[in-house]
Structure formats: structure tokens, C-alpha cells
Backbone as a chain_set.jsonl record, in Angstrom:
{"seq": "MASGLIFDPRSLLRAAPLVTSTCTLWFAFDQDFFLNVFLHPDHRPGSDALLPSYFRVFFRRGLVRVLGLLTLTLTGGGWNIRTHHRQSSSWPWYVAGTALAASHLLFVPAIAPKIQAITEDASQGSSTRDLEGWLAIHRVRTWTVDLAAWACFAVGMSVSQ", "coords": {"N": [[0.856, -0.908, 0.035], [0.997, 2.155, -1.37], [0.229, 4.171, 0.544], [1.367, 3.571, 2.716], [3.603, 3.851, 2.916], [4.32, 6.443, 3.373], [2.45, 7.043, 5.345], [0.796, 5.566, 7.701], [-2.273, 4.981, 8.567], [-3.336, 3.007, 10.696], [-1.901, 3.769, 12.352], [-1.679, 6.028, 13.999], [-4.767, 5.263, 14.525], [-3.827, 3.357, 16.429], [-2.924, 4.921, 18.662], [-4.411, 6.939, 18.962], [-6.4, 6.213, 21.668], [-4.542, 7.253, 23.277], [-3.93, 9.246, 23.093], [-5.635, 10.415, 23.19], [-6.642, 10.106, 25.928], [-4.747, 11.534, 27.448], [-5.812, 14.182, 27.066], [-7.292, 13.973, 28.148], [-6.516, 13.561, 31.094], [-4.678, 15.635, 31.125], [-6.791, 18.174, 31.18], [-8.285, 17.033, 33.131], [-6.582, 17.906, 35.472], [-5.622, 20.43, 34.43], [-8.556, 21.507, 35.765], [-8.287, 21.194, 38.205], [-6.12, 22.74, 39.008], [-7.238, 25.15, 38.68], [-9.777, 25.732, 39.679], [-8.893, 25.085, 42.38], [-8.027, 27.432, 42.684], [-10.181, 29.008, 43.681], [-10.227, 28.707, 46.497], [-8.093, 29.423, 47.481], [-7.138, 31.598, 50.725], [-7.428, 34.334, 50.05], [-9.026, 34.535, 48.457], [-11.303, 33.187, 49.399], [-13.97, 34.68, 50.206], [-14.716, 36.281, 47.928], [-15.153, 33.874, 46.251], [-16.815, 32.506, 47.294], [-19.262, 34.301, 46.249], [-19.112, 34.238, 43.576], [-18.426, 32.347, 42.091], [-21.135, 30.289, 41.323], [-22.394, 31.674, 39.273], [-19.926, 32.087, 37.926], [-19.291, 28.84, 37.395], [-21.778, 27.816, 36.286], [-21.431, 29.055, 33.909], [-18.646, 27.843, 33.171], [-19.155, 24.773, 33.89], [-20.844, 24.507, 31.784], [-19.15, 24.353, 29.31], [-17.255, 23.131, 29.692], [-18.117, 20.319, 29.924], [-18.607, 19.523, 27.176], [-16.282, 19.536, 26.176], [-15.123, 17.26, 28.14], [-17.214, 15.205, 27.758], [-16.294, 15.017, 24.966], [-13.86, 14.282, 24.423], [-14.088, 11.624, 25.767], [-15.983, 10.074, 24.003], [-14.429, 9.913, 21.48], [-12.282, 8.718, 22.813], [-13.473, 6.238, 23.944], [-14.129, 5.349, 21.793], [-11.973, 5.141, 19.742], [-10.25, 2.795, 21.312], [-12.737, 1.281, 21.453], [-12.058, 0.41, 18.335], [-9.475, -0.56, 18.575], [-9.68, -2.742, 19.841], [-11.448, -4.004, 18.309], [-9.719, -4.535, 15.986], [-7.551, -5.789, 17.131], [-6.264, -8.974, 17.231], [-7.802, -10.908, 20.343], [-6.007, -12.922, 21.086], [-3.226, -10.904, 20.667], [-0.872, -9.17, 22.097], [-1.585, -6.54, 22.836], [-4.202, -6.828, 23.021], [-6.115, -6.987, 25.59], [-4.911, -4.652, 26.838], [-6.441, -2.691, 25.673], [-9.076, -3.502, 26.222], [-9.051, -2.761, 29.229], [-8.458, -0.346, 28.955], [-10.171, 0.549, 27.729], [-12.296, 0.113, 29.08], [-11.612, 1.601, 31.775], [-11.802, 3.579, 31.129], [-14.573, 4.299, 30.452], [-15.342, 3.945, 32.941], [-14.814, 6.464, 34.094], [-17.461, 7.691, 33.635], [-18.818, 6.443, 35.982], [-18.961, 8.178, 38.017], [-20.146, 10.232, 38.142], [-23.329, 10.356, 39.697], [-21.924, 11.345, 42.2], [-21.359, 13.724, 41.423], [-23.093, 14.583, 39.568], [-25.103, 16.221, 42.183], [-23.014, 17.98, 43.461], [-21.864, 20.017, 41.815], [-24.715, 20.891, 41.154], [-25.957, 21.711, 43.048], [-23.458, 24.245, 43.335], [-23.942, 25.528, 40.943], [-26.505, 26.421, 41.536], [-26.803, 27.65, 44.176], [-27.137, 26.216, 46.003], [-26.321, 26.849, 48.853], [-26.568, 28.666, 49.989], [-24.399, 30.655, 49.83], [-22.175, 29.752, 50.189], [-20.69, 28.484, 48.372], [-17.953, 27.519, 48.343], [-17.709, 25.409, 49.621], [-18.923, 23.287, 48.197], [-17.955, 23.108, 46.753], [-14.939, 22.419, 47.413], [-16.412, 20.085, 47.869], [-16.992, 18.585, 44.759], [-13.767, 19.222, 44.23], [-13.114, 16.391, 45.527], [-14.318, 14.312, 44.736], [-13.243, 14.437, 42.455], [-10.512, 14.453, 41.986], [-10.377, 12.402, 42.957], [-11.494, 10.168, 40.992], [-9.807, 11.249, 39.07], [-6.873, 10.444, 39.956], [-7.071, 7.611, 39.872], [-9.523, 6.053, 37.883], [-9.072, 7.861, 35.593], [-6.356, 8.115, 35.564], [-5.66, 5.166, 35.087], [-6.627, 4.594, 33.051], [-5.374, 5.674, 30.722], [-2.688, 4.47, 31.449], [-3.241, 1.946, 30.511], [-3.535, 2.307, 27.928], [-1.294, 3.516, 27.225], [0.363, 1.319, 27.565], [-0.66, -0.764, 25.449], [-0.627, 0.397, 23.634], [2.425, 0.519, 23.161], [3.2, -2.158, 23.28], [1.835, -3.288, 21.009], [2.247, -4.383, 17.541]], "CA": [[-0.337, -0.241, 0.293], [1.808, 2.968, -0.995], [0.418, 5.398, 1.809], [1.827, 2.865, 4.031], [4.947, 3.819, 2.859], [4.739, 7.483, 4.395], [1.683, 7.172, 7.111], [0.151, 4.437, 8.095], [-3.52, 5.301, 9.524], [-3.228, 2.392, 11.706], [0.022, 3.67, 13.757], [-2.587, 7.036, 14.404], [-6.006, 4.812, 15.329], [-3.682, 2.932, 17.958], [-1.875, 5.669, 19.268], [-5.481, 7.696, 19.479], [-6.964, 6.509, 22.844], [-3.801, 7.496, 24.24], [-3.826, 10.839, 23.353], [-7.456, 11.362, 23.533], [-6.771, 9.723, 27.611], [-3.763, 12.132, 27.637], [-5.685, 15.429, 26.926], [-8.399, 14.21, 29.779], [-5.985, 13.796, 31.886], [-4.258, 16.98, 30.93], [-7.596, 18.959, 31.667], [-8.447, 17.453, 34.436], [-5.208, 18.546, 36.261], [-5.788, 22.167, 35.141], [-9.191, 21.702, 36.007], [-7.708, 20.988, 40.013], [-5.476, 23.747, 39.267], [-7.743, 26.177, 38.571], [-10.283, 25.636, 40.273], [-8.849, 26.013, 43.999], [-8.029, 29.018, 43.08], [-11.575, 29.554, 44.04], [-10.443, 28.174, 48.078], [-7.508, 29.962, 48.678], [-7.754, 32.191, 52.132], [-7.783, 35.36, 50.102], [-10.112, 34.391, 47.24], [-12.606, 32.459, 49.326], [-14.894, 35.78, 50.203], [-15.081, 36.652, 46.976], [-15.564, 33.209, 45.151], [-18.543, 32.416, 47.297], [-20.09, 34.896, 45.58], [-18.52, 34.172, 42.022], [-19.245, 30.757, 42.022], [-22.226, 29.66, 41.321], [-22.278, 31.986, 37.84], [-18.645, 30.988, 36.985], [-19.721, 26.961, 37.319], [-22.903, 27.689, 35.781], [-20.025, 28.9, 32.414], [-16.998, 26.447, 33.396], [-19.805, 23.284, 33.789], [-21.777, 23.811, 30.403], [-18.032, 24.37, 28.113], [-16.345, 21.481, 30.456], [-19.044, 18.956, 29.729], [-18.489, 19.293, 26.237], [-14.921, 18.655, 25.747], [-15.285, 16.026, 28.571], [-17.978, 14.367, 26.55], [-16.051, 15.442, 23.118], [-12.512, 13.667, 24.961], [-14.291, 10.347, 26.245], [-16.202, 9.939, 23.394], [-13.035, 9.961, 21.172], [-11.454, 7.933, 23.842], [-14.207, 4.991, 23.538], [-13.923, 5.048, 19.896], [-10.498, 4.861, 20.038], [-10.446, 1.954, 22.207], [-12.955, 0.517, 20.647], [-10.856, 0.575, 16.92], [-8.205, -1.174, 19.169], [-10.341, -4.384, 20.597], [-12.191, -5.197, 17.299], [-9.206, -4.823, 15.124], [-6.882, -6.674, 17.325], [-6.864, -10.35, 18.491], [-7.694, -11.349, 21.267], [-4.557, -13.315, 21.697], [-2.176, -10.184, 20.474], [0.103, -8.75, 23.372], [-2.479, -5.585, 23.278], [-5.421, -6.507, 23.393], [-6.593, -7.004, 26.821], [-4.69, -3.701, 27.438], [-6.88, -1.831, 25.044], [-9.928, -3.485, 26.841], [-9.13, -2.502, 29.852], [-8.294, 1.107, 29.151], [-11.099, 1.599, 28.091], [-13.138, -0.406, 30.332], [-11.333, 2.328, 32.507], [-12.184, 5.704, 30.571], [-16.038, 4.686, 30.878], [-15.598, 4.109, 34.17], [-15.073, 8.101, 34.399], [-18.575, 8.13, 33.841], [-19.573, 5.939, 37.093], [-18.802, 9.076, 38.991], [-22.007, 10.715, 37.617], [-24.212, 9.82, 41.179], [-22.385, 11.498, 43.226], [-20.032, 14.92, 41.299], [-23.62, 16.133, 39.015], [-25.198, 16.631, 43.055], [-22.643, 19.017, 43.819], [-22.391, 20.932, 40.516], [-25.884, 21.144, 40.936], [-25.374, 23.193, 44.266], [-22.676, 24.936, 43.263], [-24.417, 26.524, 40.12], [-28.303, 27.453, 42.371], [-25.496, 28.454, 45.183], [-28.095, 25.791, 47.174], [-25.821, 26.435, 50.385], [-26.695, 30.062, 49.97], [-23.634, 31.518, 49.832], [-21.01, 28.744, 50.446], [-20.297, 27.417, 47.122], [-16.595, 26.652, 48.191], [-17.416, 23.945, 50.29], [-20.06, 22.48, 47.133], [-16.402, 22.55, 45.039], [-14.059, 21.441, 48.001], [-16.452, 18.258, 47.808], [-16.543, 18.27, 44.067], [-13.148, 18.955, 43.649], [-12.461, 15.904, 46.466], [-14.296, 13.872, 44.051], [-12.796, 15.009, 40.92], [-9.157, 14.065, 42.541], [-10.025, 10.455, 42.91], [-11.546, 9.768, 39.864], [-8.574, 11.559, 38.275], [-5.585, 9.669, 40.048], [-8.074, 6.013, 39.628], [-9.461, 5.289, 36.141], [-8.501, 8.39, 34.13], [-5.216, 7.519, 34.875], [-4.817, 3.981, 34.627], [-6.685, 3.626, 31.594], [-4.34, 6.624, 30.024], [-1.514, 3.981, 31.401], [-2.807, 1.033, 29.983], [-3.523, 2.383, 26.494], [0.134, 3.273, 26.891], [0.678, -0.279, 27.503], [-1.901, -0.919, 24.399], [0.717, 0.686, 22.26], [3.918, 0.043, 23.539], [3.212, -3.6, 23.102], [1.158, -3.636, 19.811], [2.626, -4.3, 16.195]], "C": [[1.144, 1.042, 0.364], [1.408, 4.282, -0.297], [0.671, 4.702, 3.127], [3.291, 3.379, 3.89], [5.377, 5.323, 3.919], [4.05, 7.972, 5.172], [0.985, 6.18, 7.169], [-0.916, 4.482, 8.712], [-3.221, 4.43, 10.625], [-2.617, 2.503, 13.128], [-1.856, 5.217, 14.341], [-3.574, 6.389, 15.303], [-5.13, 4.097, 16.525], [-3.056, 3.224, 18.427], [-3.691, 6.784, 20.111], [-6.446, 7.217, 20.568], [-6.364, 7.136, 23.54], [-3.846, 8.717, 23.911], [-4.488, 11.296, 23.973], [-7.32, 11.556, 25.537], [-5.513, 10.716, 27.896], [-4.099, 13.528, 27.947], [-6.802, 15.265, 27.677], [-7.338, 14.367, 30.836], [-5.267, 15.263, 32.136], [-5.137, 18.141, 32.038], [-7.892, 18.778, 32.209], [-7.874, 18.14, 36.029], [-4.949, 19.969, 36.464], [-6.917, 22.072, 35.732], [-9.266, 22.182, 37.885], [-7.109, 22.466, 39.718], [-6.142, 24.949, 39.402], [-8.5, 26.114, 39.233], [-10.411, 25.635, 41.75], [-8.389, 26.633, 43.614], [-9.125, 29.436, 43.45], [-11.484, 29.772, 46.234], [-9.415, 28.445, 48.38], [-7.979, 31.175, 49.51], [-8.15, 33.383, 51.269], [-9.025, 35.38, 49.066], [-11.692, 33.927, 47.885], [-13.755, 32.952, 49.751], [-16.149, 35.654, 49.096], [-15.671, 35.613, 45.778], [-16.997, 32.935, 46.058], [-19.691, 33.22, 46.616], [-20.283, 34.451, 44.096], [-19.353, 32.75, 41.688], [-19.788, 30.298, 40.811], [-22.36, 30.628, 39.525], [-21.153, 32.108, 36.688], [-19.263, 29.283, 36.877], [-20.718, 26.944, 36.643], [-22.306, 27.394, 33.722], [-19.474, 28.481, 32.398], [-18.205, 25.122, 33.089], [-19.554, 23.219, 31.553], [-20.367, 23.49, 29.036], [-17.16, 22.921, 28.297], [-16.824, 20.404, 29.661], [-18.602, 18.579, 27.871], [-16.95, 18.892, 25.738], [-14.272, 17.184, 26.832], [-15.61, 14.574, 28.106], [-17.35, 14.096, 25.509], [-14.591, 13.739, 23.453], [-13.395, 12.394, 24.833], [-15.152, 9.728, 25.051], [-15.027, 9.256, 21.577], [-12.465, 8.224, 21.623], [-12.21, 6.159, 23.881], [-14.065, 4.639, 22.5], [-12.506, 4.476, 19.226], [-10.156, 3.354, 20.201], [-11.375, 0.938, 21.772], [-12.343, -0.295, 19.496], [-10.001, -0.752, 17.597], [-9.002, -2.722, 19.327], [-11.02, -4.568, 19.1], [-10.863, -5.021, 16.511], [-7.565, -5.579, 15.748], [-7.318, -7.857, 18.059], [-6.62, -10.396, 19.596], [-6.531, -11.954, 21.728], [-2.593, -11.916, 21.596], [-2.115, -9.657, 22.223], [-1.243, -7.284, 23.884], [-3.266, -5.557, 23.903], [-6.158, -6.43, 24.995], [-6.437, -5.217, 27.731], [-5.747, -2.364, 26.947], [-8.161, -2.152, 25.724], [-9.852, -3.121, 28.308], [-9.23, -0.882, 30.076], [-9.849, 1.426, 28.371], [-12.754, 1.298, 29.258], [-13.585, 1.133, 31.702], [-12.034, 3.507, 32.347], [-13.777, 5.659, 30.664], [-16.454, 5.073, 31.771], [-15.43, 5.456, 34.942], [-16.969, 8.662, 34.537], [-19.523, 7.565, 35.522], [-19.546, 6.577, 38.25], [-19.43, 10.445, 38.708], [-22.802, 11.245, 38.761], [-23.393, 11.253, 41.928], [-21.051, 13.098, 42.557], [-21.478, 15.803, 40.833], [-24.211, 16.321, 40.67], [-24.456, 18.255, 43.717], [-22.519, 20.124, 42.658], [-23.652, 21.131, 40.538], [-25.89, 22.35, 42.378], [-24.349, 23.801, 44.543], [-23.468, 25.819, 42.385], [-25.85, 26.92, 40.673], [-28.039, 27.831, 43.544], [-26.928, 27.583, 46.236], [-27.07, 25.986, 48.41], [-25.855, 27.888, 50.697], [-25.467, 30.742, 50.924], [-22.404, 31.085, 50.847], [-20.596, 27.557, 50.046], [-18.977, 26.91, 47.485], [-17.226, 25.874, 48.965], [-18.28, 23.093, 49.946], [-18.133, 21.993, 46.761], [-15.649, 22.136, 45.684], [-14.431, 19.592, 47.745], [-16.71, 17.755, 46.441], [-15.21, 17.934, 43.688], [-12.322, 17.325, 44.741], [-12.907, 14.667, 45.092], [-13.44, 13.294, 42.597], [-11.032, 14.436, 40.494], [-9.004, 12.624, 42.48], [-10.594, 9.602, 42.379], [-10.558, 9.735, 39.164], [-7.469, 10.328, 38.169], [-6.368, 8.09, 40.31], [-8.1, 5.668, 37.952], [-9.092, 6.129, 35.34], [-7.053, 8.209, 34.242], [-4.373, 6.266, 34.861], [-5.436, 3.571, 33.388], [-5.608, 4.402, 30.282], [-2.988, 5.397, 30.01], [-1.929, 2.186, 30.524], [-3.128, 1.133, 28.516], [-2.131, 2.798, 26.015], [1.023, 1.904, 26.681], [0.625, -0.869, 25.998], [-0.654, -0.853, 23.843], [1.786, 0.135, 21.566], [3.799, -1.336, 22.875], [2.442, -4.376, 21.626], [1.846, -3.532, 18.796], [1.9, -3.481, 15.463]], "O": [[1.976, 1.144, 1.265], [2.047, 5.322, -0.454], [0.339, 5.062, 4.256], [4.07, 3.26, 4.836], [6.24, 5.412, 4.793], [4.355, 8.986, 5.799], [0.382, 6.072, 6.102], [-0.75, 3.915, 9.792], [-2.812, 5.011, 11.631], [-2.658, 1.942, 14.224], [-2.851, 4.895, 14.991], [-3.565, 6.62, 16.512], [-5.636, 4.198, 17.642], [-2.258, 2.433, 18.93], [-3.928, 7.132, 21.268], [-7.512, 7.828, 20.494], [-6.927, 7.731, 24.458], [-3.759, 9.411, 24.924], [-4.435, 12.124, 24.883], [-7.657, 12.502, 26.249], [-5.252, 10.533, 29.085], [-3.391, 14.221, 28.677], [-7.424, 16.287, 27.967], [-7.352, 15.425, 31.465], [-5.328, 15.88, 33.199], [-4.734, 18.719, 33.048], [-8.313, 19.764, 32.814], [-8.374, 18.582, 37.063], [-4.522, 20.628, 37.412], [-6.715, 22.688, 36.779], [-9.911, 23.012, 38.526], [-7.709, 23.394, 40.261], [-5.709, 25.799, 40.18], [-7.988, 26.723, 40.173], [-11.413, 25.966, 42.385], [-7.632, 26.878, 44.553], [-9.057, 30.654, 43.613], [-12.155, 30.465, 46.999], [-9.113, 28.022, 49.496], [-9.005, 31.773, 49.186], [-9.298, 33.731, 51.545], [-9.852, 36.291, 49.023], [-12.794, 34.1, 47.363], [-14.706, 32.174, 49.83], [-17.337, 35.334, 49.06], [-16.318, 35.958, 44.789], [-18.108, 33.132, 45.566], [-20.843, 32.807, 46.481], [-21.372, 34.33, 43.535], [-20.434, 32.382, 41.23], [-19.282, 30.014, 39.726], [-22.409, 29.848, 38.573], [-21.174, 32.183, 35.459], [-19.657, 28.923, 35.768], [-20.823, 25.834, 36.121], [-22.47, 26.537, 32.853], [-19.206, 28.293, 31.211], [-18.085, 24.523, 32.02], [-18.908, 22.638, 30.682], [-20.489, 22.694, 28.104], [-16.673, 22.081, 27.541], [-16.156, 19.709, 28.895], [-18.344, 17.439, 27.483], [-16.683, 17.969, 24.969], [-13.386, 16.383, 26.535], [-15.01, 13.502, 28.027], [-17.619, 13.043, 24.93], [-14.516, 12.646, 22.892], [-13.485, 12.011, 23.667], [-15.006, 8.507, 25.108], [-15.191, 8.234, 20.911], [-12.335, 7.144, 21.048], [-11.546, 5.123, 23.848], [-13.845, 3.454, 22.252], [-12.246, 3.585, 18.417], [-9.789, 2.727, 19.207], [-10.975, -0.223, 21.682], [-12.128, -1.501, 19.62], [-9.98, -1.843, 17.027], [-8.588, -3.709, 18.719], [-11.015, -5.772, 18.841], [-10.929, -6.154, 16.034], [-6.631, -5.844, 14.991], [-8.149, -7.996, 18.956], [-5.538, -10.067, 20.081], [-6.022, -11.532, 22.766], [-1.484, -12.01, 22.122], [-2.922, -9.731, 23.15], [-1.666, -7.132, 25.03], [-3.491, -4.886, 24.91], [-6.807, -5.407, 25.216], [-7.137, -4.69, 28.595], [-5.871, -1.321, 27.587], [-8.716, -1.09, 26.007], [-10.999, -3.215, 28.746], [-9.817, -0.284, 30.977], [-10.48, 2.471, 28.522], [-13.663, 1.918, 29.811], [-14.616, 1.554, 32.225], [-12.657, 4.214, 33.139], [-14.376, 6.707, 30.904], [-17.32, 5.923, 31.98], [-15.779, 5.618, 36.111], [-17.511, 9.553, 35.192], [-20.51, 8.105, 36.022], [-19.892, 6.079, 39.321], [-19.065, 11.542, 39.131], [-22.977, 12.46, 38.856], [-24.118, 12.203, 42.225], [-20.058, 13.39, 43.223], [-21.626, 16.982, 41.153], [-23.313, 17.12, 40.933], [-25.021, 19.232, 44.208], [-23.218, 21.132, 42.766], [-23.887, 21.838, 39.559], [-25.825, 23.579, 42.402], [-24.057, 24.039, 45.715], [-23.77, 26.904, 42.881], [-26.339, 27.899, 40.108], [-28.947, 28.396, 44.154], [-27.588, 28.23, 47.048], [-27.058, 24.956, 49.084], [-25.188, 28.31, 51.642], [-25.46, 31.153, 52.084], [-21.878, 31.663, 51.798], [-20.309, 26.455, 50.513], [-18.71, 25.816, 46.988], [-16.987, 25.02, 48.112], [-18.656, 22.211, 50.719], [-17.48, 20.96, 46.615], [-15.102, 21.202, 45.098], [-13.762, 18.571, 47.58], [-16.743, 16.525, 46.418], [-14.98, 16.9, 43.061], [-11.1, 17.186, 44.687], [-11.973, 14.148, 44.481], [-13.193, 12.224, 42.04], [-10.501, 14.154, 39.419], [-8.072, 11.89, 42.153], [-10.555, 8.434, 42.766], [-10.168, 8.712, 38.601], [-7.158, 9.596, 37.229], [-5.875, 7.506, 41.275], [-7.26, 5.263, 37.149], [-8.7, 5.692, 34.258], [-6.407, 8.133, 33.197], [-3.159, 6.112, 34.728], [-5.091, 2.596, 32.719], [-5.208, 3.863, 29.25], [-2.317, 5.247, 28.989], [-1.062, 1.438, 30.073], [-3.012, 0.111, 27.839], [-1.72, 2.608, 24.871], [1.959, 1.6, 25.942], [1.606, -1.345, 25.426], [0.168, -1.743, 23.623], [2.09, -0.341, 20.473], [4.424, -1.502, 21.827], [2.471, -5.56, 21.289], [2.362, -2.415, 18.788], [2.15, -3.336, 14.266]]}, "num_chains": 1, "name": "protein.A"}
């Protein structure tokens, strides 16, 4: 195949879930960094007033990014699962990475009430408490399923032929 001499599209598809899960991790680390600023003692009083309106805009745009990256990760992982033989050394890694990436959604029931509380100012001026709760769950999710999915895709790609 002539195009394989210059560029092999299968290589891109093997790398796709690693690239998109890297973006997911990067975005998660950025969220932690930027949202944690609201919890700094110097900013906290103003943050309680600002967080509900900020989070309504932030969450809408962030959700599009998270779901877009997750869709691309699951699609790339699924392609690799379908195209690799079960006996290949990369197959179980792509299965595990895809399952772990999908597990990101298992945290929705824990996170959704926190997001709703922040955007609706349910705590009546103490949104930073709700943000602390959201960040705690976010960190667990980032350091467990998101990082593990990334590691599985990295191994899967490295052992792929």
C-alpha cells in the first residue's frame, strides 16, 4: 500500500486513545489547578459570590470537552479492541483502558449533586464548600480511573505490533 510508506493510518488509530486520554488527564489536572484558586483563603469570600455564575459557564463548556474526549477515547479504544486479535499482547490493555475510560461516567451520580449545588447556590453563599466536595471526588476519579485508563493505553500501544 503506497500510503503506508509515508503514513500508516493504523498507527494513528493505535495511538488515538492514548492521545485522547492524555488530553483528559491534562484537562482534569487543569481543572484542579484553576478551580483550587477559588479555595485560597485570600479569594474565598469573593469566591462564594462568584462561583455559581462562573460554574454555570465553566461547566457547560467543560462538559462538551469531557464528553468529546471520552467519546473519542471510547471510539479509539473500541477500534483497537475490534482490530486486534484476542491473542495479541495489546488486546487486554485496550479492553482495560476502554473499560476504565468508560468508568469515568460512574462518578456522575456523586458529582452531579455537587455541580447542581454550586450552580444553583444551594448552600446560600457557601459554594466553596460544595466546590471542595466536587474537587475531592474529581481527584479520586482523576487519580484512579483516568490515570489507569491512560496507563493501559500506553502499555497497549507500546506492545502493539
